[in-house]
KOLVO-372303 format. One record per residue: chain; residue number from 1; z, y, x of N, C-alpha, C in turn. Coordinates in Angstrom, 2 decimals. Layout:
REM KOLVO-372303
A|NUM|Z|Y|X|Z|Y|X|Z|Y|X
...
***
This chain:
REM KOLVO-372303
A|1|-0.52|-1.20|0.51|-0.29|0.22|0.04|-0.11|1.30|1.02
A|2|-1.03|2.50|0.61|-0.92|3.19|1.36|-0.64|4.28|0.56
A|3|0.41|5.11|1.18|1.49|6.14|0.18|1.74|7.17|1.43
A|4|1.04|8.07|0.98|1.19|9.94|1.58|2.33|10.32|2.07
A|5|2.44|10.58|3.47|4.17|10.67|3.77|4.21|12.27|3.46
A|6|5.77|12.39|2.84|5.92|13.51|2.54|5.46|14.74|3.73
A|7|6.23|15.80|3.17|5.70|16.97|4.24|6.41|17.07|5.64
A|8|7.58|16.53|5.54|8.20|16.84|6.88|7.89|15.80|7.89
A|9|7.70|14.45|7.21|7.32|13.90|8.15|5.81|14.52|8.52
A|10|4.72|14.75|8.21|3.83|15.44|8.20|3.76|16.47|9.26
A|11|4.93|17.30|9.40|4.51|18.65|10.53|5.42|17.74|11.44
A|12|5.91|16.55|11.19|6.85|16.40|12.81|5.72|15.60|13.46
A|13|4.52|14.72|12.86|3.51|14.62|13.24|2.61|15.31|13.99
A|14|2.06|16.46|13.13|1.61|17.61|13.90|2.45|18.20|15.04
A|15|3.56|18.88|15.13|4.37|19.07|16.13|4.51|18.13|17.36
A|16|4.68|17.23|17.22|4.41|15.63|18.45|3.68|15.74|18.48
A|17|2.52|15.75|17.73|1.18|15.89|18.43|0.37|16.70|19.44
A|18|0.78|18.04|18.96|-0.15|19.20|19.66|1.24|18.96|21.13
A|19|2.45|18.50|20.94|3.28|18.88|22.37|2.90|17.61|23.38
A|20|2.26|16.66|22.86|1.80|15.25|23.88|0.46|15.54|24.48
A|21|-0.54|15.89|23.55|-2.17|16.40|23.73|-2.32|17.36|24.69
A|22|-1.65|17.40|25.74|-1.91|18.40|26.71|-2.36|18.02|27.82
A|23|-3.19|19.27|28.77|-3.65|18.67|30.12|-2.89|17.95|31.03
A|24|-1.41|18.28|30.78|0.00|17.83|31.56|0.08|16.26|31.03
A|25|0.11|15.78|30.31|-0.35|14.67|29.86|-0.77|13.49|31.01
A|26|-2.35|13.91|30.78|-2.68|13.16|32.04|-2.44|12.73|33.19
A|27|-1.98|13.17|34.16|-1.31|12.57|35.14|-0.44|11.56|35.22
A|28|0.30|11.47|34.22|1.31|9.94|34.09|0.62|9.42|33.20
A|29|-0.70|9.47|33.22|-1.31|8.28|32.10|-2.86|7.40|32.35
A|30|-3.02|6.35|32.03|-3.74|6.23|32.83|-5.24|6.64|32.41
A|31|-5.38|7.58|31.36|-6.33|8.34|31.38|-6.55|9.01|32.39
A|32|-6.49|9.11|33.87|-6.61|9.85|34.41|-7.79|9.41|35.67
A|33|-7.65|7.70|35.41|-8.55|7.35|35.89|-10.12|7.26|35.57
A|34|-10.46|7.07|34.59|-11.77|7.47|33.70|-11.85|8.87|33.91
A|35|-11.48|10.01|34.08|-11.06|11.18|33.95|-11.25|11.95|36.10
A|36|-11.51|10.63|36.68|-11.73|11.19|38.07|-13.40|11.62|38.32
A|37|-13.91|10.53|37.43|-15.69|10.45|37.82|-16.67|11.12|36.55
A|38|-17.70|11.85|36.93|-18.73|12.67|36.44|-19.57|11.78|35.68
A|39|-19.99|10.54|36.42|-20.91|10.24|35.67|-20.65|9.51|34.62
A|40|-21.45|9.28|33.66|-20.54|8.32|32.37|-20.82|7.34|32.45
A|41|-21.09|6.49|33.85|-21.21|5.14|33.67|-19.85|4.39|34.70
A|42|-19.46|5.70|35.51|-18.48|5.54|35.83|-17.37|5.07|35.11
A|43|-17.38|6.31|34.36|-16.36|6.53|33.74|-15.85|5.32|32.39
A|44|-16.90|4.88|31.89|-16.93|3.76|30.88|-16.69|2.91|31.10
A|45|-16.66|2.43|32.72|-16.27|1.47|33.32|-14.97|1.20|33.45
A|46|-14.18|2.67|34.33|-12.96|2.83|34.54|-12.15|2.96|33.46
A|47|-13.04|3.63|32.22|-11.66|3.16|31.01|-11.74|2.33|30.86
A|48|-12.81|1.09|30.04|-12.18|-0.25|30.32|-11.69|-0.83|30.81
A|49|-11.68|-0.85|32.27|-10.51|-1.67|33.48|-9.16|-0.97|33.14
A|50|-9.40|0.38|32.94|-7.73|0.75|32.71|-6.89|0.52|32.12
A|51|-8.08|0.73|30.34|-7.03|0.24|29.33|-7.24|-1.20|29.61
A|52|-7.73|-2.24|30.07|-7.70|-3.49|29.75|-6.16|-4.39|30.00
A|53|-5.96|-3.64|31.55|-4.38|-3.53|31.95|-3.28|-2.50|31.70
A|54|-3.67|-2.02|29.79|-2.31|-0.90|30.22|-1.50|-2.02|29.44
A|55|-0.54|-2.42|29.62|0.39|-2.50|28.69|1.42|-2.94|30.13
A|56|2.88|-2.94|29.24|4.32|-2.84|30.16|4.26|-1.29|31.03
A|57|5.09|-0.66|31.95|5.35|0.42|32.35|4.56|1.15|32.48
A|58|4.19|2.53|32.11|3.36|3.47|32.76|3.03|3.68|33.75
A|59|4.12|3.70|35.39|4.04|3.72|36.25|3.54|2.82|36.89
A|60|3.18|1.14|36.79|2.81|-0.07|37.18|1.13|0.21|36.67
A|61|1.12|0.63|35.21|-0.06|0.44|35.25|-1.06|0.95|35.50
A|62|-0.67|2.10|36.48|-1.29|3.33|36.94|-0.95|2.86|38.40
A|63|0.10|2.73|39.00|-0.28|2.10|39.94|-1.47|0.91|40.33
A|64|-1.13|0.09|39.48|-2.23|-0.99|39.63|-3.98|-0.52|39.32
A|65|-3.93|0.44|38.42|-5.03|0.85|38.06|-5.92|1.62|39.41
A|66|-5.00|2.33|39.94|-5.19|2.69|41.22|-6.19|1.94|42.10
A|67|-4.93|0.96|42.16|-5.62|-0.40|43.18|-6.53|-1.03|42.91
A|68|-7.20|-1.08|41.51|-8.23|-1.57|41.26|-9.15|-1.03|41.68
A|69|-9.25|0.18|41.14|-10.39|1.34|41.45|-10.38|1.42|43.02
A|70|-9.97|1.14|44.16|-9.60|1.50|45.19|-10.24|0.24|45.96
A|71|-10.64|-1.03|45.15|-11.02|-2.73|45.28|-12.65|-2.12|45.10
A|72|-12.86|-0.82|44.67|-14.02|-0.66|44.02|-14.35|0.52|44.75
A|73|-13.70|0.60|45.92|-14.48|1.51|46.83|-14.49|3.29|45.90
A|74|-13.69|3.03|44.48|-13.71|3.96|43.97|-15.56|4.43|43.32
A|75|-16.17|3.89|43.48|-17.72|4.01|42.19|-17.86|2.66|42.12
A|76|-17.41|2.67|40.47|-17.26|1.31|39.82|-18.73|0.89|39.27
A|77|-19.37|1.96|39.33|-20.70|1.75|38.59|-22.04|0.82|39.83
A|78|-21.47|1.59|41.10|-22.38|1.01|42.12|-21.61|-0.31|42.27
A|79|-20.95|-0.31|42.46|-19.87|-1.88|42.47|-20.06|-3.05|41.62
A|80|-19.81|-2.74|40.39|-20.73|-3.83|39.78|-21.61|-4.20|39.68
A|81|-22.87|-3.37|39.46|-24.36|-3.54|39.97|-24.48|-4.58|41.30
A|82|-23.73|-4.46|42.48|-23.68|-4.86|43.36|-22.96|-5.90|43.62
A|83|-22.41|-6.32|42.39|-21.77|-7.05|42.08|-20.69|-7.55|43.33
A|84|-19.87|-7.03|43.63|-18.61|-6.92|44.73|-17.79|-7.68|44.31
A|85|-17.60|-7.66|43.21|-16.38|-8.66|42.53|-16.63|-10.12|42.83
A|86|-17.85|-10.46|43.06|-18.03|-11.41|43.39|-17.35|-11.86|45.12
A|87|-16.86|-10.62|46.04|-16.50|-11.21|46.70|-15.01|-11.09|46.90
A|88|-14.43|-10.90|46.07|-12.58|-11.29|45.64|-12.00|-11.87|45.60
A|89|-10.98|-12.46|46.30|-9.99|-13.94|46.40|-9.59|-13.74|44.51
A|90|-10.22|-14.95|43.89|-9.65|-15.11|42.58|-8.77|-14.96|42.14
A|91|-7.60|-15.41|43.36|-6.00|-15.08|42.99|-5.55|-13.93|43.26
A|92|-6.38|-12.97|43.56|-5.60|-11.57|43.92|-4.95|-11.03|42.56
A|93|-4.12|-11.20|42.92|-2.74|-10.26|41.71|-3.45|-8.49|41.39
A|94|-3.74|-7.99|40.07|-4.27|-6.97|39.83|-2.95|-6.03|39.41
A|95|-2.50|-6.56|38.31|-1.22|-6.09|37.49|-0.55|-7.68|36.48
A|96|0.51|-7.68|36.78|1.28|-8.51|36.09|0.34|-9.99|35.89
A|97|-0.23|-10.14|34.24|-0.96|-11.88|34.70|-2.57|-11.82|35.42
A|98|-2.79|-10.51|34.90|-4.31|-10.33|34.86|-4.82|-10.93|36.50
A|99|-5.55|-11.35|36.94|-6.11|-11.51|38.58|-7.59|-10.84|38.34
A|100|-7.78|-11.24|40.10|-9.18|-10.84|39.92|-10.31|-11.19|39.78
A|101|-10.13|-12.98|39.18|-10.83|-13.73|38.56|-11.27|-12.99|37.09
A|102|-9.53|-12.42|36.69|-10.18|-12.24|34.76|-11.21|-10.79|35.03
A|103|-10.78|-9.89|35.75|-11.70|-9.02|37.05|-13.10|-9.11|36.53
A|104|-13.27|-10.06|37.74|-14.96|-10.86|37.86|-15.50|-10.67|36.67
A|105|-14.48|-11.66|35.99|-15.57|-12.15|34.74|-15.64|-11.15|33.37
A|106|-14.71|-10.04|33.49|-15.20|-9.33|32.76|-16.80|-8.16|33.20
A|107|-16.59|-8.28|34.84|-17.59|-7.38|35.11|-18.98|-7.98|35.02
A|108|-18.42|-9.47|34.94|-20.25|-9.76|35.39|-20.86|-9.70|33.37
A|109|-19.81|-9.42|32.77|-20.19|-9.17|31.20|-21.01|-7.22|31.33
A|110|-19.94|-7.09|31.65|-20.05|-5.37|32.05|-21.54|-4.81|32.55
A|111|-22.07|-5.64|33.50|-23.14|-5.66|34.49|-24.54|-6.30|33.82
A|112|-24.72|-7.07|33.33|-25.64|-7.46|32.39|-25.44|-6.02|30.93
A|113|-24.92|-5.67|30.58|-25.06|-4.85|29.37|-25.19|-3.13|30.26
A|114|-24.89|-3.21|31.84|-25.43|-1.86|32.22|-26.76|-1.80|32.33
A|115|-27.28|-3.44|32.79|-28.68|-3.14|33.56|-29.90|-3.66|32.18
A|116|-29.13|-4.34|30.89|-30.60|-4.03|30.20|-30.15|-2.91|29.27
A|117|-28.67|-2.43|29.03|-28.95|-0.95|28.15|-28.35|0.23|28.93
A|118|-28.32|0.33|29.88|-28.10|1.43|30.41|-26.31|1.89|30.41
A|119|-25.67|1.51|29.61|-24.29|1.87|29.72|-23.95|1.48|28.25
A|120|-22.46|1.61|28.16|-21.44|0.52|27.18|-21.85|1.56|25.64
A|121|-22.10|2.73|26.24|-21.87|3.27|24.64|-23.53|3.15|23.97
A|122|-24.55|2.45|25.03|-26.12|2.69|24.89|-25.91|1.12|23.93
A|123|-25.09|0.06|24.27|-25.19|-1.59|24.02|-24.61|-0.86|22.15
A|124|-22.70|0.09|22.38|-22.72|-0.14|21.23|-23.54|0.62|20.14
A|125|-24.42|1.49|20.36|-25.62|1.87|19.46|-26.21|0.91|19.31
A|126|-26.87|0.57|20.59|-27.81|-0.88|20.08|-27.65|-2.20|18.26
A|127|-26.11|-2.39|18.72|-25.66|-3.20|18.05|-24.68|-2.28|16.18
A|128|-25.03|-0.80|16.89|-24.77|0.42|15.41|-23.32|-0.47|15.14
A|129|-22.42|-0.36|16.05|-21.18|-0.64|15.94|-20.71|0.91|15.31
A|130|-21.15|1.88|14.96|-20.64|2.92|14.62|-20.71|3.16|12.40
A|131|-21.70|2.14|12.96|-22.00|1.90|10.96|-21.10|1.19|10.35
A|132|-19.92|-0.01|11.33|-19.54|-0.43|10.59|-18.13|-0.02|10.41
A|133|-17.34|-0.86|10.03|-15.87|-0.19|8.94|-15.27|-0.27|10.02
A|134|-15.49|-1.13|11.34|-13.92|-1.64|12.18|-14.77|-1.77|13.88
A|135|-15.48|-0.40|13.80|-16.39|-0.55|15.10|-15.57|-1.17|16.09
A|136|-14.65|-0.85|16.55|-13.93|-1.67|17.50|-14.41|-3.01|17.51
A|137|-13.73|-3.43|16.53|-14.32|-5.08|16.25|-15.88|-5.38|16.54
A|138|-16.57|-4.72|15.77|-17.54|-5.62|16.29|-18.35|-5.45|17.93
A|139|-17.61|-4.45|18.33|-18.07|-4.58|19.72|-17.67|-4.94|20.56
A|140|-16.09|-5.20|20.16|-15.61|-6.84|20.80|-16.10|-8.26|20.93
A|141|-16.60|-8.14|19.50|-17.56|-9.00|19.31|-18.68|-9.64|19.77
A|142|-19.50|-8.32|19.88|-20.35|-8.63|20.92|-20.57|-8.50|22.61
A|143|-19.38|-7.93|22.87|-19.16|-7.95|24.41|-18.49|-9.35|24.60
A|144|-17.95|-10.20|23.53|-17.13|-11.19|23.97|-18.72|-12.00|24.04
A|145|-19.63|-12.03|23.44|-21.04|-13.12|23.29|-21.59|-12.93|24.50
A|146|-22.01|-11.50|25.00|-22.36|-11.53|26.38|-21.48|-11.78|27.30
A|147|-19.86|-11.71|27.60|-19.30|-12.21|28.65|-19.24|-13.86|28.74
A|148|-19.27|-14.52|27.59|-19.22|-15.65|27.26|-20.53|-16.45|28.00
A|149|-21.16|-15.79|27.90|-22.90|-15.62|28.18|-22.71|-16.02|29.70
A|150|-22.21|-14.77|30.76|-22.18|-14.62|31.58|-21.49|-15.33|32.38
A|151|-20.38|-16.16|31.97|-19.41|-16.53|32.23|-19.29|-18.48|32.18
A|152|-20.68|-19.45|31.85|-21.13|-20.62|31.42|-20.07|-20.77|30.03
A|153|-20.00|-19.63|29.36|-19.59|-19.94|27.83|-18.23|-20.07|27.85
A|154|-17.89|-19.93|28.60|-16.27|-19.50|28.96|-15.43|-18.30|27.82
A|155|-14.29|-18.08|27.31|-13.79|-17.26|26.73|-12.69|-16.68|27.61
A|156|-12.15|-15.55|27.99|-10.78|-15.03|28.39|-10.28|-14.20|28.26
A|157|-8.92|-14.26|27.53|-8.65|-13.66|26.55|-7.39|-12.43|27.42
A|158|-7.91|-12.40|29.22|-7.10|-11.49|29.43|-7.95|-10.35|30.05
A|159|-9.68|-10.92|29.95|-10.85|-9.51|29.79|-10.65|-8.74|28.18
A|160|-10.92|-9.85|27.61|-11.04|-9.30|25.88|-10.28|-10.49|25.15
A|161|-9.56|-10.22|23.73|-9.06|-10.25|22.89|-9.88|-11.56|22.46
A|162|-9.38|-12.99|22.37|-10.10|-14.33|21.47|-10.06|-14.36|20.29
A|163|-9.35|-14.19|19.70|-8.63|-14.11|18.20|-8.94|-13.03|17.08
A|164|-10.40|-12.88|17.19|-10.79|-11.06|17.40|-10.64|-10.13|16.05
A|165|-10.46|-11.48|15.13|-10.21|-10.85|13.32|-8.90|-10.64|13.18
A|166|-7.97|-11.40|14.09|-6.50|-10.76|13.38|-6.11|-9.72|15.07
A|167|-6.55|-9.53|15.79|-5.98|-9.34|16.98|-5.48|-7.71|16.45
A|168|-5.18|-6.63|17.01|-4.82|-5.13|17.00|-5.54|-4.93|17.89
A|169|-6.15|-5.44|18.76|-7.29|-4.45|19.49|-6.72|-3.46|20.67
A|170|-5.78|-3.45|20.83|-4.91|-1.96|21.50|-5.66|-1.65|22.44
A|171|-5.83|-2.28|23.23|-6.73|-1.78|24.89|-7.56|-1.10|24.80
A|172|-8.56|-2.27|24.04|-10.02|-1.79|23.78|-10.02|-0.03|22.33
A|173|-8.81|-0.20|21.72|-8.93|1.20|20.92|-8.14|1.91|21.70
A|174|-7.82|1.81|22.64|-7.16|2.68|23.17|-8.40|3.36|24.86
A|175|-9.33|2.68|25.10|-10.36|3.22|25.20|-11.45|3.77|24.76
A|176|-11.45|3.48|23.56|-12.28|4.73|22.75|-11.74|5.32|22.44
A|177|-10.42|5.72|22.08|-9.66|7.41|22.01|-10.34|7.80|23.13
A|178|-9.98|7.38|24.42|-10.57|8.04|25.37|-11.78|8.48|25.64
A|179|-12.79|7.82|25.06|-14.31|8.07|24.94|-15.15|8.93|24.41
A|180|-14.35|8.85|23.15|-14.96|9.29|21.48|-13.85|10.38|21.29
A|181|-13.23|10.58|21.10|-12.19|11.66|21.02|-13.28|13.06|21.96
A|182|-13.37|14.14|21.30|-13.81|15.23|21.84|-13.64|16.49|22.29
A|183|-11.56|16.53|21.80|-11.54|17.70|21.77|-11.05|18.71|22.65
A|184|-11.21|18.06|24.04|-11.19|18.11|25.00|-10.12|18.46|25.79
A|185|-9.38|18.27|25.69|-7.70|17.95|25.87|-7.52|17.18|27.07
A|186|-6.99|15.71|26.63|-6.46|14.72|27.21|-7.94|13.69|26.95
A|187|-8.29|13.27|25.89|-9.57|12.37|25.55|-11.02|13.15|25.98
A|188|-11.88|12.22|26.47|-13.21|12.59|27.40|-14.11|12.50|26.21
A|189|-14.27|11.88|25.59|-15.23|12.23|24.25|-16.66|12.35|24.72
A|190|-17.38|11.75|25.35|-18.05|10.98|26.16|-19.38|10.69|25.52
A|191|-19.25|9.78|24.62|-19.54|8.28|23.48|-19.99|9.26|22.36
A|192|-21.17|8.34|21.68|-22.14|9.22|20.59|-22.44|8.09|19.54
A|193|-22.00|6.97|19.84|-22.06|5.54|19.01|-21.89|5.49|18.25
A|194|-20.23|6.07|18.22|-19.42|5.84|17.36|-18.44|7.17|16.72
A|195|-18.30|7.37|15.47|-17.34|8.66|14.95|-16.50|8.99|15.02
A|196|-15.78|9.56|15.43|-13.92|9.68|15.74|-13.44|9.55|14.90
A|197|-14.33|9.67|13.58|-13.46|8.86|12.37|-13.31|8.31|11.74
A|198|-14.17|7.01|12.64|-13.78|5.43|12.51|-12.79|5.11|13.50
A|199|-12.28|5.50|14.63|-11.20|5.22|15.39|-10.37|4.75|14.75
A|200|-9.38|4.25|15.93|-8.07|3.15|14.82|-7.76|3.12|15.50
A|201|-6.15|3.13|15.04|-4.95|3.50|16.07|-4.79|2.37|17.57
A|202|-4.04|2.95|18.49|-3.91|1.89|19.87|-2.61|1.00|19.74
A|203|-2.67|0.20|18.61|-0.56|-0.04|17.93|-0.42|-1.06|19.23
A|204|0.65|-0.58|20.26|1.64|-1.54|20.26|2.94|-1.31|20.01
A|205|3.74|-1.95|20.34|5.32|-2.61|19.58|5.68|-0.60|19.77
A|206|5.74|-0.19|20.56|6.67|1.31|20.49|5.72|1.89|18.89
A|207|4.67|2.25|19.13|3.98|2.86|18.19|4.12|1.98|16.59
A|208|4.20|0.84|17.05|4.65|0.49|15.33|5.60|0.27|14.97
A|209|7.06|0.74|15.75|7.81|0.60|15.58|8.26|2.19|14.98
A|210|7.72|2.89|15.91|8.09|4.07|15.30|7.58|4.74|13.77
A|211|5.96|3.95|13.82|5.13|4.03|12.26|6.45|3.65|11.50
A|212|7.19|2.15|11.68|7.62|1.81|10.65|9.17|2.85|9.91
A|213|9.57|3.15|11.11|10.91|4.30|11.16|10.49|5.49|10.07
A|214|9.31|5.66|10.15|8.71|6.72|9.68|8.01|6.73|8.27
A|215|8.06|5.34|7.79|7.60|5.22|7.10|6.22|5.06|6.77
A|216|5.65|4.90|7.77|3.97|5.09|7.80|3.80|3.84|7.94
A|217|4.24|2.78|8.32|3.66|1.03|8.01|4.51|0.40|7.47
A|218|4.21|-0.60|6.67|5.15|-1.38|6.20|5.01|-3.00|6.88
A|219|3.29|-3.30|6.90|3.59|-4.26|7.92|4.54|-4.82|8.98
A|220|5.52|-6.12|8.98|5.95|-6.32|9.93|5.53|-6.75|11.57
A|221|4.15|-7.64|11.56|3.50|-7.78|12.52|2.47|-6.45|12.79
A|222|2.61|-6.59|14.27|1.39|-5.70|15.16|0.08|-6.06|15.10
A|223|-0.31|-6.57|14.48|-2.11|-7.14|14.14|-3.23|-6.31|13.61
A|224|-3.89|-6.97|13.47|-5.16|-5.87|12.92|-5.03|-5.13|11.38
A|225|-4.24|-5.99|10.32|-4.09|-5.81|9.39|-2.58|-4.46|9.37
A|226|-2.19|-4.48|10.38|-1.06|-3.45|10.79|-1.72|-2.05|10.60
A|227|-2.86|-2.18|12.14|-3.71|-1.55|12.45|-4.84|-0.61|11.01
A|228|-4.95|-1.17|10.33|-6.06|-0.70|9.58|-4.80|-0.03|7.96
A|229|-3.95|-0.85|8.54|-2.54|-0.24|7.14|-2.23|1.43|7.85
A|230|-2.20|1.57|9.21|-1.44|2.93|9.63|-2.46|3.52|9.59
A|231|-3.73|3.29|10.35|-5.02|4.23|10.07|-5.53|4.69|9.20
A|232|-5.12|3.49|7.87|-5.76|4.05|6.86|-4.76|5.68|6.34
A|233|-3.42|5.47|6.28|-2.83|6.11|6.42|-2.31|7.59|6.68
A|234|-2.94|7.60|8.34|-3.34|8.65|9.32|-4.47|9.08|8.39
A|235|-5.11|8.39|7.58|-6.62|9.11|7.69|-6.62|10.14|6.20
A|236|-6.03|9.73|5.94|-5.23|10.73|4.31|-4.88|11.92|4.91
A|237|-4.27|12.40|6.38|-3.72|13.57|6.69|-5.07|14.20|7.71
A|238|-5.51|13.32|8.03|-6.47|14.19|9.02|-7.32|13.23|8.71
A|239|-8.47|13.38|7.77|-9.73|12.52|7.43|-10.78|12.32|8.79
A|240|-11.06|13.44|9.12|-11.87|13.69|10.22|-11.79|13.02|12.05
A|241|-10.33|12.86|11.68|-10.14|12.67|13.35|-8.16|11.90|13.12
A|242|-8.38|10.81|12.65|-6.88|9.59|12.40|-5.86|9.42|13.62
A|243|-6.81|9.31|14.69|-6.58|9.23|15.54|-5.72|10.21|16.89
A|244|-5.95|11.12|16.16|-5.03|12.29|16.99|-3.00|12.24|16.51
A|245|-2.98|11.10|15.69|-1.79|11.03|15.65|-0.76|10.04|16.84
A|246|-2.09|9.62|17.18|-1.55|8.78|18.46|-0.24|9.03|19.16
A|247|-0.78|10.48|19.63|0.17|10.79|20.36|1.34|11.21|19.73
A|248|1.53|11.54|18.52|2.74|12.21|17.99|3.17|10.78|18.17
A|249|2.59|9.83|17.50|3.52|8.60|17.38|4.00|8.03|18.75
A|250|3.26|7.87|19.65|3.64|7.63|21.27|4.89|8.20|21.89
A|251|4.80|9.96|21.64|5.50|10.87|22.08|6.93|10.65|20.66
A|252|7.07|10.50|19.50|8.10|9.87|19.22|9.14|8.55|19.73
A|253|8.18|8.03|19.43|8.74|6.70|20.45|8.93|5.93|21.84
A|254|8.10|6.85|22.55|8.71|6.54|24.08|8.84|8.04|24.89
A|255|8.69|9.29|24.47|8.82|10.29|25.00|8.11|10.92|26.26
A|256|7.93|12.00|26.78|6.86|12.48|27.90|7.27|11.67|29.04
***
């Protein structure tokens, strides 16, 4: 059931979102890594890789994203196209339970996408992801097909969620927020294939708990249905840009 929040909650959400969505936020967040680059292809690759390892403490995520880009000589697109990932020790730890073998799995698929479509954005456009009700899930489903095709038919949940119909797709939804939202403050807004009004909240434990405490979310599980329910509520407040409130839910739940 979708219920319009009362005025005090809306005021809190607006205030917190504006407090967090500012340039100072960038330095301590994984969004800093795709923002290092100017070439859209470098930005895309850095965004997805940084988002893929975005679980756990932000300090550890940022440390390991920096290490990952260093392995690529801070030239993600060139590294991918030259298959540099094949030279890595598969057992090299990148972040927690994410290893070089998982990174190589993902980048084999990205290389094919880049080679055939020129960019991930163009690939998303080719599958008409932006016309779907749930673009992120459409995109992951089609990316997963390519990943598996480039990796002997094997799926790897460390690279992309396997149970797509039920997954919240937190990491992918975060990457899409960076790539699609175009307010020019934190998010980069370089994509054209998906409109920002069709973005979904990157739902993690903190965001979910904060949303429940504010009466914005009833569902107890942090799954796809919860993402859809929460985002539908936020669309009532800001139809053109519901994921703006991701900043508020993060700020209230975690702080700066």
